[in-house]
C-alpha positions, 0 to 999 in steps of 0.5 A: 227952855229946858235949860232954863228950867234945869237952871232954875230948879237945879235939875241935872237931868234936865240939863242933860236932856237939853244938851242931848236935844241941842246935840241931836239938832246940830247933827241933823243940821250938819247932815243937811236935815232941814225943814223948809224954813232953813232951806230943806225939804222936810216937814216938821214931823219928819224933822222930829223923827230925825231928831229922835234918831239922833237922840237914840244915837247919843 
């Protein structure tokens, strides 16, 4: 959604934010950090915390 908004409004800052979120998500999955629906044991709030930590690393 954020990438769509970036494209439709021509906002590079939104595009960069979308890319960071995607990278953080992929980092979490590759580290085995998953919610229950993906075969893991994290609650949504815990997964969100992992994403935030990963975004800060990027």
